[in-house]
N, C-alpha and C positions, 0 to 999 in steps of 0.2 A: 126915434135913437137918443133916447139921455142920455147926459153927460155925467160924469161924476166927477166929483172933489177929489179936486187932490189937496196933497197937505200945503202946511201954508210956509211960507220961507223963511219961517224960526221953527218948524217942524226940522227941516231940510240943515238948518243950521243945528239944531241940536243931535242932529243922528249924526253931523262930519265932527261936531266933538266929541261924543262916543265913539263914534271906530277912530279920535285921536287915545284918545283917553285907554281905551283897547289896543292898540299897534305901542304905547309905550309900556304896555303892562306888561305885550308879549316880547318888547325890550329888554321891561329889566326880569322877566322869566329866566329869559337865556343868562345872563348875566352873572344869575343869583347862583352858587354850591348848591346848596339845597336842594333849590328844583329840579336838580338833574337826573336822580330816578324817575322823575315824572314828566319833564322834557318834553315829550313828542306828546302824550296827551292832552295836557297843557296847551299845548300852541297848537293844535288840532283842533279844539273844543274852542281857543280863541279867534283863533281861522275860520271856524264856523259859523261863528256867530259875526264876526265882520260881514262874512260871505251872505251871510242870513241879510244884515239889516243891510246892503248893499242891492240885493235883488228883489227887499218888499218895497224900498221907498225909491233909489235913485232909478229899477228899472218900471219902475210901477205895481208890480206883479201882485200890494197889497192892494189895488185900488180895479184892477180889471178884474174879466172874470175869471169866477173860481176854473173854468176849465185849464183858461192857462196855466193859474197854480195847477191843479192837476197833469198839466202835458212836461209842464218842467221836473215837480216836484218829484213825479213816479220815478222817473230814469234817475232823477240825483237818488233816491235815496236806494235804487238798485245797483248804484255804482259805490254809491257808502259802503252797501253791505259786502259788495265781492271787494272790497278794499280790505275792508275788516277782515274778512275772509282769508284773503289773502298774506293781512299782514302776520296772524295767530298761526297759517299754515309756516309761514317765513320762519318766524320768532321759533315755533315748534323745530324745524331743521337747526335752524341754527346752534339751540341748546342742546338737541342731539349726540350734533357734530363736536363741539364743545365738552362733550361727557357730565351735563349737565344736573 
């Protein structure tokens, strides 16, 4: 059984810096009134980016077997699809109730 190389300390520090910058962008987007109409999609996208970086590097999924990546990402994609469908369903129900 051979060990695969993991990222260097510098890589982890760069990923940490990227995560801090994305978090600062999230906070900034929340407080800028111009982003109010697209606040939820922007925050969800930025959160998904942070989630992917954490899973790939700090949980070492990038360096593990592709089977683990499939076992993790398959149900995750299914959950994202269900959540997206529910958002569209409830958004439509709210618009109908409001008479829009």
